[in-house]
N, C-alpha and C positions, 0 to 999 in steps of 0.2 A: 183652634187654628182649621183653615182649609185647606184639606188637600188638594196638590196639582195634579191634576190626572196625568196616569204615565205617557212618554213620550213612546212610540212607537216609532221604527225606522220604515221609511216607505218600502211595500212590496213592488217586486220587481212583473214585469209582466213575463209572457211565457216566452216570448222570442229572446228575449234578453239572457233568463237562464240559459237557455241553449245556447245561443253565443260567446255566454260566459262559460260553461261547459266545455265547449269546443275551443276555447281559447284555453281552457287550463289541460286540455287532453293533448294540445302542440306545445304548451312549456313542459308538460312533464317527459312528452317525448324526447325534447330537445335535449333537456338534463339528461335524460337517463340513456337515450340512444348512443350518444357516442359512448357514453360508459359500458353499453352491451355492447357493442360494437366491438370495443378494446377488449374486454373479456373473451369475445368468440373467438378474436385475434390469435389472441394468448393462449387459450385452452388448444387451438390448430397447432400453435408452438410446442406448446410442450408435449403435444402425442407426438410431433415430428422428432424431440430429443430424449421421448422416451421417461422421462418426469410428470406424467400427467397426477399421479398422485400427490406428487409436490402441490401443483396447480389446485386439486379440490382441497386437499387438507387446509390449505391457506383460506380457501375460499369458505368452505363449510367452519372453520374456528370465527372468523371475518363475522358468520352471519350469526351463528349462537352470540358471538359478542354482544352482538349490536341489536338484537332483541333480546338480550337477557339484562343489558345495561339499560334499555329505552326503557323496558318493563319497569325496572327497580325505580328510575327516577319519575318517568311519566308512571306509571302504576302508583307510587307513592303520594306523587302531588296529585293524583286523582283523587285518590281516598281523602286527601288534606280537603281537599276544595269541595268534595261530598260532606266532608262533615262539617265544616263550615257554614255550606247553604244548609244543611238538614237542622242542623241548632241556632239558625238565627232567630233573632228575636220577632214573636209575631205583630209587635206594633213597633212601628221606628219613626218618631218625632221627626219633623221636616223643620229646619233652623231658618227657611223662607219660601216664598216665592221663587225666588232664583234657587233655590240648594242643589249645587251640579252635582250631588251623590245619590239625588230622586231621580234624574235623569240617567245617569249611569247605571241604576238599582234597575231601573222599570227596561232598560236596555238589554240586561242579562237576562232578566228572568223572560223578556220575550223572546229571546234564545239561547236558552239555558243550555242545548243539547251541544248549539256549537261551541259556547265558555267553555263546560264543563267536559267535553271530550277534544275538541278543536288543540285547545292550551297545552292539555297534557302530553298529548299525540307530537305535539310540535316539539315540545322538550323532551321528548323520549327519543323524536328521529335526534336532533343535536345531540344529545348524550351518546347515542350508538353510535352515530358516525362517528364522534372522538375517541369512542371508546375500542372500535373494532381494530384500530391501526394499533392494539396493544396486542396484539395475537401472539407474538412471543415470549411474553412475559409467564401470559397462563402456562403455555404450552411448555415451557421449563418448569414449571408447578407443577404439572403434571407429570413430567418424566423427568423428573431430577433426578441425577445421583450421587452418592458417596463421592468425599475428595480424597478419604482417609486419612484426614489434616485435619486438626482442633484447633479452634481459636485460644489462645493463652489466658484470656479471662473468664467464660463463661464454658469453655468444656465442648463447645456446640462443633458439630463438622460442618468446614467448612461449605458443605455444601447447602446448610440451612442459608447461609448469607447470600451466597449465587442463586439460588434458585427456590426458598422460600421468602424470606424476607421480601424481596422486590412484589411479591404479588401481594402479600399482608399489606403491603405499602400502598400499591395500587387501589387495593380493596378497600382501604379505610378511606382514601382519598376519593375515592365513590360512593362511600355511605353517609361521610360530609356533606359532599353535595348535595347526595339527596332529601339529609333531612335538613340543609339550609333552604333548599328551593322548597319544599316542603312548608319551612315554616314561614317564609314572606308571601306564600302561595295564603296557608292561612290566615296571614296578619292581613292582609289586602281584602281577602272576601269577609274577614270578620268585619273590618272598617268600613266596607261596603254597603254590607247589609247591617250594618248598626249595633254590629258585638263589642267595637269599641268605638266610644264617642269620647271627644277631646273637649268636650263642653263641659264647664264646671270645673271644681277647683281640684286639679290633679286628673280629673277624667274618669271614666266609668268602662268598666271590663264585664262583660255577660259572664255568668257561670259558666256557661258552656266554653266558652275564649279562651278566659282565663285557665279550664283545664286541659283543651287543646295545645294551647300554648305552653303550660308548663311540661306536660309531657313530653311535647317535641323539645324543647329545651334540655331536659333531661335526660334522652335519648342521644342529644348532642356532648352533654359533659360525661354520659357512660362509652362513649366515642372516643371522649378525650381521654378517658381512662386508660382504655387499650393502647391507644397511641403512647402512652406514657410509657405503657407494657412494652413495645417494641423499640420506642425509642433507645432503651438500655442497649439494644444490639445495635444499634444504629450510631451509636456514643464509638463503637470500633471503626468508623469510618468519619470522625470526627476531623474537620480541617482547620480545628482552634491554632495550632500551630504551622500551619503553611505559609510560605512554600519550604520549609525546613521538612517538616516529616508528618504523615497522616497516620491517623488512629487516636485512640482514646490520651488525652496526656494524665498528668498528674492531676489535675482540677477535675478532669469529668470523672475520673476513677474516687476521687476522693471528697468530692463536694457538687458536682452533678448527676453522677448516678444515683448516691444516697437520695438526693432532691428529687428524682425522677419517681422513686417508689413511696415517698412520703406525699409527692401531688395526685401518684395514682390510687391512694387512698382516702384522700380530699375529696378525689374527683367523685369516687363511687359515694361517698356520703352525699357530695352535694346533687346527687343523682337522684339518690334518695330521697332527700328533700323538695328535690322538684317534683318528684313522684306525690310525694303527701299532699306537695302544696296544690296541687292539681283538686284536690277535693277538700280543700279548705276555706273559708270565706275571705281570706287574706291571704297575702305574697310575704309576708312577714319573712317564713322561712325559708322559702327560696331565696328571697334577697338575702339572709343574711349567709347563707352557704354560698351566694355567689361572688359576695364581697369579701369571704373566707378563700375564695379559688383564687381571687384577682389578685390578693395580698399573698397568697403565699407563694402563686407563681413569680412574683416580683420579688420578695425575701428570702425564699428559697431556691426558686429556679435561676435568679439573676443575681440577685445582690450578695448572697453568698458567696457564690463562686468568682465573680469578680475581685471580693475581697481578698479571698485567697490565693487567686492569681497575682493580683498587684504587689500584696505584702507578704506571704510568704513563696510564691513559686517563681517569681522573675529574676527576686535577688538570688536566687540559690538553682537556677533553673539549670546550669550542667548538669550537677545533681539529682537535683528534682526528677526530669525527664529523660534520666539514664535508661530506668528500665522502659519508657516507652519508644525510646529510638531504637533499643534495642528490639524490641517486638518490631519496631517500623523496620528495620534491617534485616532482621529473617526473613519477615512476611514478604518483603519485596524481592528479595532473592527468588524464593521460592516460586513468586508468581510470576516474574518475569526471569525465569530459566539463567539464573546467574547462580546456583549453587554449586555446580562444577566448574568453575572456574580454574583455569591453571596459570596462577603467577610464577613468573620466573624471573629471577635476577638478571640483568643484564649491564653490562658493562658502558657500553655506547661509547667507544674508544675512536678518535677522531684518525688515528691513521694505519694502515693494513699496506701488508706486502704483496705482489701478484701472485705470491702462492698461495696465500689465503685466499683471494679472491678466488684463484682456480679450486681450491678446496668445496667453495660454495657455487661449485659448479651448476648444480639443480635448480638455482636462483639466477646466476651470470645468465645462463644459454637459454632464458625464458624472460628476461626482460621486455616488458611492452610497448612498444613504441605506436601503436595506433589506439586512437583514442574515438572510440565509438560514440561521443556524444558532438563530433565532428566533421565524421567523413560519412554522413548520409545524402551530402550533397554530390562527395567525389564518389560513391556509388550509384546514385543515381545517372550520374555524367557517364561515369565508364562501364557501369553493366547493367545498367535499366533500359539500355536499349532505347525503344519506342516511348513517345512521348507518354501515351496513358499507365505505364509502367512508374513507381517511384519505394520507398523506404520510409519507413518511420523517423523524425526528426532524431530519437535517440535509438542508435544500432545495439546491440547487445554482446555478450562475451558469454563461449559455453567452449568446451575442450571435445576435441575428439581424436581417436588414435587413426593414422591415414598412413598406410603404409608402414603399420606397428611402430609408430611415433607417435605419442600422447604427447598435445600440445594445447595452447588456449588461441580461440580462431575469433575474430570477429564475426559475428553471424548476422543477417536478415534475410527474410524472405521477400521477393522480389513481389510486390503487389499490385493488385489494379487499384490505379488513381485517379478516379474519375474528376478530380478537380482538374489534370492534366488535359482532357479532352478539350479540342477545339474545332472551332468551326462547325462542318457536319457530324463531325464526332459525337456533340451535346444534343444529336436530335435524341428524340424519346426511347426509339427502337435501340439506337446505337448506344445509348447509356446502360438502358438495363438490360437487352436483349444480345447485346454483341460484344459490349467490353466489359465481361460479367468477372471474371477472374485473371490474378496474378499466376504466373508463371516462372518458377525457379524457387530454390535456396542456396544463397549466396552466401560464400565461408574465404575467409582472409586471415594468413597465419599473423597472429597479434604481436609478433616481433620481428618481420618481416618487408621490407619493399621492394620493388618491382626491379630499380636497377640504383647503380650510383649516383649519390645527389655530389654533384662536384660545387656548384653555386646556386643562388638563388633563381637564374634563370633557366637551367637544364632541364631535362626531360625526365624527369625521375621523382623519387618519393611517391610513390602512389601504392597499395596495398596488392597485394598477390591476389586478385580475387576470381575464386573461379563458381560460376555458375551452374549447378542441376537445374537442367530443366527438360522441355519436351524436345529440345534438338542437341542439347550437351548433357547427357545421363551423369556423365561424369568430370564436366569441366569444359570437355575441347571446345573450343572456339573461344574462349575468353578471355580475358588478360591474362589468366593464368594456366595459358594449356599448355601440356605436359606435363603439369605436376598431377597429382593422384587426386581424384575427386573425392567427393563425398556424396556416396551413391544414392539417390532419391527413385523410387520405384513411381512414384505419382507426385509430379511435381508442381501439379496446376492447384492454386490456392483460390476459395472462394470465401475461405474466411480469415479476416486478418485485422491488424490494426486500425488500418484503412477507413476502414468499412463503420463506423463509427456512426457518422451522421443516419439519423431516422430514416429518410427517404432514399439511403442508399441500398435498395432492393435489385437484387437480380433475377430474373425471369430465364430460366434455364430448363432443358431437358426435350421441349417441343419436336415432336416426330411427322407430323400432319400441318397443314395449312401452309402458312408462307412464313415459316420461320427461319431467321436469316443466317442462321448459325452463329455460333459463337467462334469470335476470334482466337485460334491458338497460336499461328505462327504465320508466316507472311502466305504462306500458301496454304495453310491448312484452314479448315475450321473443326468445330467441333460441336458434339452432342453430349451434354451432362448424361453420365451413367450413374453415378453415385446415389447415394438415400437421405442427401441432404432435401432441406426446404420442401414445403407445403402445396400438396394439387392443387392448380386452378383450372384442370381442366373439365369444372362444371360450372355451371353459370350462377350458381349460387354464391360458391366462393370467389369468383370472379369478382360480382356484385359487390360483396363484401372488403376485399382489399381495394378494388374502385372506389369504396365512401371512404374507407380507412385513409386511403392516400391521397384522396381527393384526384383521382385520375382516372376520368374516361377511357381512356386506351386500354387499361387494362380489361373494362368490360366488351369494348368494341373490335379490338383489334385482332385481325385474322391471323396475326403471326402468333397469335395463341393457340396452340393445339391440344392433341391428345398429347397425355404423359408431361406437358408442362407442369413446372411446380415454380415457386417463388421461395426463393430465401432471405432471410430477413432479421433484423439481430444477428448481425454477421459479427460482430466484433465479439472476441475471443473473451474479454473479462466479462462485457454484458451478460455473455450465455451462461457465463457460470454464475454470475448474481442471480438470475434468475430462475436458475437451478438449486440453488444454494443462499436464498436471500440472509441466511443467519450466519455465514461466514463475511469477515471482512476480506478484503481480497488486497492482496500487494500490489502497488500501482505500477508495476514495470513486468509484464508478460514478456516472454521471450519465445523464438522457436527454436524447434529442435527434432533433429532427425531420428527417429526411432521406429527400429525396425526396417528402415526403407520409406517411412509417412513422414509426412512433416506435421508435426504436432505442435501446438501454442500449449506452453507448460504456466501455470498460475498456482502462485502461490496462494494458500487458504489459513488464514487466522479465526480460529476461536476467541471470543474475547470476554470479558465482564467488566463492572466497576464496583461490583461487591464483595472482592477480596479481603477480610479483615487487616487491618493494619499496614495493609500496603499502598505504595504511594501512587497518587491518581498522576496521570499522566496524560496530558493535551497529544491524541495520535496527528496530527497535522502538524502542530508547531515539532513536536519532537523527527519528525519523519523531513522535515522541509528544509533541503539544503540549494546548493547551486548544481545538484544534477536530480533532479526531481523524474519518476518515471511518469509514462503516458497519461496517468491521473494521481491528480492529488489529491492525499487524505482528508475524510471530514474533520474538524477540528474536534472530534468527540473524546470525552474523559474515559480513560479506561485504567484498570488497575492491575488488571491479568491479563495473559497473551501467550496462545501456542499457536507454530506454525505446523496445525495436527492435520491439514488436507494438501494435497498436490493433487490439481486437476489438470485433463487437460483436453484440450480441444483440435479436434480432427481438422486439420487445413483443408480436408477437399470433402469431406461429409460434414461438416459441424459437430461431430459427435462430443458429447459431455461426457467423460467419465470423473468420478473423483476416486479419490484412495486414499486412506487414513495412512498414516505414517505416526502414528502413537494412537494405538489401538485402546489404550487403558486412558486414555485423557479424558476427563468427565465430563466436559463440555459438549465435545463430542459424542460422549455415549448418549448424553440426554437427548441430541437432536438426531441420533440414529434411532432411538426409540420412538421420536415423532416421524420420521421419514423411515423406517424399515427397508434396509437393501438398498439404496441412494449411494451410500458410500463403498466403495469394494476395502476389504481388511488391506492390510499390507502386502502380506502374502502373495497378493495377486500382481504387485507390481513386478514388471518384467526387468533384467538385467540391465538390459538397453536403455532403459527408461530412468530406473535408478541412477545409472550413468551420468545422465545429465540433468540431475539435481542441483540445482544451485541453490545456498544460504540465501534468503530471502532479502532484496536492502532496507524494506521499511523493518524490517523487525530487527537488526541489523543495527539499525539507526537508534534506534528505543532502547536495544542493550545499551549500547554505546551511551548514548546521553546519559542513562541511571548510572552504570558503571564506572562513571566518571565520579560518582559522589559515593556509589556502596562499594567500593574496594574496598574501604575502609573498614576498618573491625571493631574499632573503640570507638563507644560513644561517646565520650568526651570529647573524641579527635573530632568524630562527627559533628558533634555541637559548633565546634569552633571554627570547621570549614578548612584549616588552613592547609590540609592534605587532599582537598577535591582537586579536580582536572577540569581540564575544559575540551570542546571538541574545536579543533581549529579552524579559523575563517580559511574559505577559497582563495588562494592566494592569486590564481587565476583568473577571477571572477572579476567584475568590476569593481573595484573599490577595495576588495579582498585584499590585495598587500597593504593597505593601510588599517590597522587596526580601530583607526579612530572612526572610519568610515560610517556612517550611518546604513544600516540596513544588511550590510555585507551577511553572505550567506557564509554557513558551514562547510564545509568540504566533504566532500560526500566520500562513504566509502567506495574501494576500488577491487576489483577481480584482479588476481593476479595467480599462475602457476608457478610456485615458489616450493623450497622447503626451507621453513622458519627452523631457530636452533631446537633441536631434540626430536626434529622429524628424521627420518631414514632416506626419504624419496622427495622429489615434487609432489604437492597437492593443489589442488586446486581451493582458493582459500578467499575468503571478502576479508580487506583489510583495513585498517585504519590509525593514525596517527591522532595522540591525543596529548595534549602539553598542560601544564600547569595551572592554575584557577586564576584566567586572567592575563595569564602571562604568554608569552611566544616560544620559549625553550620548550624543548621535547621533554615529556614526565614518562611517555611510555608508549607503545606501539600492540595495535591490539588485531589478532584476525580470529576469523571463524572457519572449519574445514568445512568445502563442500564434497568433498568423496565419501564413497559409503560406505568406508571402515570407520570414520570417527565423526562422521556427519553430526556439526552443531555442536563439536568442540570448541570453546573458547581458550584462546592462548591470551596472556598478554605478556611482553616484555617490558619490567618495570626501571626503568634508571634510576640510579641511586639520586636522593632529594637532593639540593643545595645547600641542607642544613648540615649535611655531611663531608662539605666540601669539596664534593667532586667537582670533577668540569661539565656544566651544563652544555647538554647537546641543541646545536639548534634544530627549531620548528621550522614548520613548510614555507611560515610568514616569510621569516626569516633568513632562508635559505632562498627564496624566490626576491627578496631585496637585496641579496646578494649577486643572483642572476642579473638582475637589472642593474646594478651598479658597476659589472662588470664593464671594462672598457672595448672588448670586444663584440659583448652584446649590442651596448650603443651604439657601437660605430653601425651595426649591420642594421640595428632597430631603424633610425635614420635612412639607412638604405632600403627598408623595405618599405618604411611608414612614407613612402612617397604617394603622389594622385592616381598610381595606377595599381599601387601594392599594397595590402596591410597584413601586419602578422599577427596570429592567433598562436596563444599560447596551449598547450594541450595540459592532459591532467600531470598534476606533479604526483609520483609514485615514489613511497617510500620503503625501502626495502632494507630487511635485515642483512647484512653483509662483512663477516669476519669480525664480529663482536661490535660495528659500528653500524649505522646507516646512511644507505645510498640512495639520493635523489636523484631520480631521473625524469628530465621533464621534453617531450617535442615541441618543436616551435614549425609552426606549420606556415603557409605565404596564400593568400586568396587576390586573384585577380578582381580590378573593382569593376565589376559589371554582371550583369543575369546572369549568364549561364556558367558564372565560375564555378572552382568547386576548391577547397586547399589540397595543398601539395605540401607535405612533409620536404621542410629546407635545413634544417640546423636539427641537434641535440644537445639540451644543457642536461651535465651532470656535478653533482655534490657530494664531496667525502668530508668532516670535517670542516677546516676552512680553504679546500682547495675546490674549485669553479674548473669545470671541463667545457668544452664550447665546438663543437665541431659540425663537420658536415655527415657524421656518422657518430654513433654510438661506440665504436672500436677506437675512432679519433679523438673522442671528448674522454676514455676511459685512459689511453694512453697518457695523455697530457696532466690525468694526476698521478697515475701509478708508475707511469715508466713505458717504455716502450715495448711492444707486444702483450700488453694488458688486456688490448682487447680482445686477444682472441678467447679469454677466459667466456667469453659469449659465443665462442663456438668449440667448447672443452663438453666431449662427453661426461656424464654422471661417472662421478668418482665412485668407489665401494660402498656398498649399501645403499644404492641407489640403483632405479630399474637398471638390468641388465640391455635392455634394449637402449640404443645411443639415442640422445636428442638430436633432433636435425638441428646442422648450424644454422645459424642467423643469416640471411644475404650477406656477403660484406658489402657497404656500399661505398666503397672505393674500386678503381679497377686493378685488379692486382698487375704489377709491375713485371716486364719480362725483361732482362739484361741481356743483350747478345752476348754469347759465350766465347772466349777467348780460346779458341783452339790451339794457340802455338805451340803446347805442349805433347801435343802428338800424341798421348795416353788413350788407348781406345776404349778401355771400362769406365775412364773419364767420362771420355766425349760420350758414349751410350749414356750416363747419368744424367748429362747435362741435358739430352736429346727427352730423355723420361721425363725430364723435371717439365722441360717446355711444351712436351705435349702434355702433361698430366693439369699446368695450366690453361691450357687450351681447354679442355673439355670441361675445368672449372669456370672459365670464362663463359663456355657455351650454356653450362649448369644453371651461372648466377642469371643469365639473360631470360632462358626460360621457365629457372621456380622451381625445376625440377631437384626436390630434397634427393630424393635415390641416387641422380647424376652426381648432386654436389658432394652428397657423401664418399661415393664411389670415385671422385675425383679428390678429392682428400686425402684419401686411404693411398689411394696411387701417388698421389705425390709427398706423402710422406715416406711411403718405400723406396721412392726413387731420390729423396734428401739423404735418406739412410746409406743407399748405393751410393751417393756422392761422395757420403762422409769417406765409406770405406773405400772409395777408390783413390781419393786424395791422402788417405793414409797410406795407400801402399806406394804412391808414387809423390812424396812430399815435394819435389822440385816442381810439379807442372803450377802454372797461373791461373788456370779457368776458372773464373769466380762463377757458380753459381747462381742461375736467376733467381728473383726474390722467391721465396717461399711461405711468404704469410700475405694474406688475402686482402692485410687491412693494406698492405703496398707502403 
């Protein structure tokens, strides 16, 4: 048969080749130019924050992985193609004149280097790009440490599962890909070059073809044997019994685990058979081995475990799985920090006396009325002043000691808000060179409002907010003027939560040219003198940033001169994320004044998902509730978490500092070996900084979710789930009061300053209610301390179960329903919910008081117009079956517990609590002064009445100014005058002079 002449591709002219080369260079420049530009900008930024070693370590590790995996996959493919080409048959019969393989064969031979080198290089590039993203897996393997804990099945240290096993699984995955790619490369090559022919009965394989393919398959089967070996350890992360528990089940331990060992041995035998078959003339031995491997995989690996599970385990699961459940319970508690939970029986009383309330003065005097999730617009309108200042949608809660008194405050940084710029303010120069920074730290006592609230239309019900800024270092001139402020030495804020936009950069510090100066006050301009920012006083950097932001003004503007610097990546959470990419960050950074400087505090978590037997938890789902932070967590799976790092970002300089709060945490220790010197030890945390550490919300939510199940101590009880708890829905959110509402969000945890049973003084803590499983009644109350003395201590007040016959305590949803159905609330709701006003229900806080639970909920109103803001209008209180509803907290408490009970909210701490008196809550009704009847003519009595009137006048003035010190002095004078009056009255019983009312509640 005549052979068809080879078909060659048309040759390109010299001009065409040049044009193609130029086009290729342009495409490559476009692809790589942006990446190189981003890399250079990042390199400058890491230099600014002093973390360039983080940048170089990442880049070097990624480059090594890129070339290592690229060479592995691409090199193996190149070798496979080369062997297939060199062992091709010398003579290949052609099936006909139009045989397509002949054309392909001729084209490949004509450009053998293009195909033989180009295809492996392209494959290697794809593989390398895919692998370089796994740099953290490799670095943890190289720097892993010991946990000091072993798994209950194999006795391996947990560090093996955390650091080594993920790397071995990753490496095996790439080896499998390499072998598969090489096999198909050889298969296609042999087919094209005639080593494999489909003509004839059963087709034909050339000897070299058979050898190469058999050896490749043998290597694959040998890797399968290695996979079976490591699968034994992966069984400790089995999800066979999800969602009940994670870990090796009875079936896994008694059927799957032996099957893995059997299949491992069979795989080794099969691999040997394939290697032997490479040198035999037939493939019977490899074929038999392959059939044996497939049958054993089905029978031993699938059928036998299924039979055992179906007919032995499931009928007796509560007994068969008891050991595995116990392992899961123990591991989960260790992995999520739930091993040292303090459980305390709690009666859940529904009645209390005024004396019992007064005994809980540490809690009662700190009841929080301000909801940080509602008051952002109130802060913006009342203390934001200029239109370009603003606050995050969610404010924060922290505690401060002011004037010797410690209490919780609603706090916020008054940041620059470029979205608020209007008109000419939005020009490029104004947006990026003039309005560059915020100005001030705002704080409002969380249990206080500005003045009396008598009705929905009165001018009151607002926070007493002080602003420490360049004009008011300690709050003078702000709505809370006269109150001791929180001193801030440098109130300018260049880095904050409102600077998250990629284009929200600022150019500062220019001392020459036509720099306009940065807005500081209505009369002053400011030139930045801090260390933040990257220099743009040279043309190369100006060109780079002009290209990065697509803004030619950066290059040509004469407003940028000597000492000019550009600030970017200004969001505190983003800065910490770039410096420590191995941390999972809490979704809610918060500002704090530390040593006179405004610092953003961000909690960092070290997490893994390979802790043996520990329950897998979806991070995003577990932390999602009605009050999420500024950032939502990705829904990644974890089964170990520690709040091992506290990070700070200086609001003025942007300095990022990482502190360890658990110097022995194994995952943190591994990363400290990767990035030495990056994390400072806990010994370097200043007392002032430590005083503002809060227990992080996202970790609390995860632990709360798990504690609702893992408080159970008995495996059989855990299996039955009857003692499980639930996180209640937020009844103040939309649909929350209706348990059947689809998508109703969970109630968040609330920060409060309170003394829980067993504590000797009020502490700042994060709290939450827990209800019975899919029930509304209260089952327990959980709190975690944020104080330095017992930071992270979890306490649970556990109510008697319904099975004991105890009276059930209403949960948040039931209490909210009772609030809504109260006739007084219904009447006011009709009044409020009109075309001009809408009611807003604040956070429903649950507080343990007098062996029962006190529910407190503020009710706000807001006008229906664009620039309106919420105003506290009413306070709802519930204890047992009773509901209090009034314009003030004191009034609502008096309705439940009797007249005068509201004074407990202003009572100083009792014995065993701090000796420094807690500041009185600002009375929310004006003290009443009854004109005295002086007809008795007793001089001492008249003097006492005069003193009472004078003290009341001072108290009213102090209430209006918000001055806690003056309020305390006035109350002391009022108490002394009242005693003077009683003494005078006793001495002259015939007199009829009634004293002015000395109760602030009036």
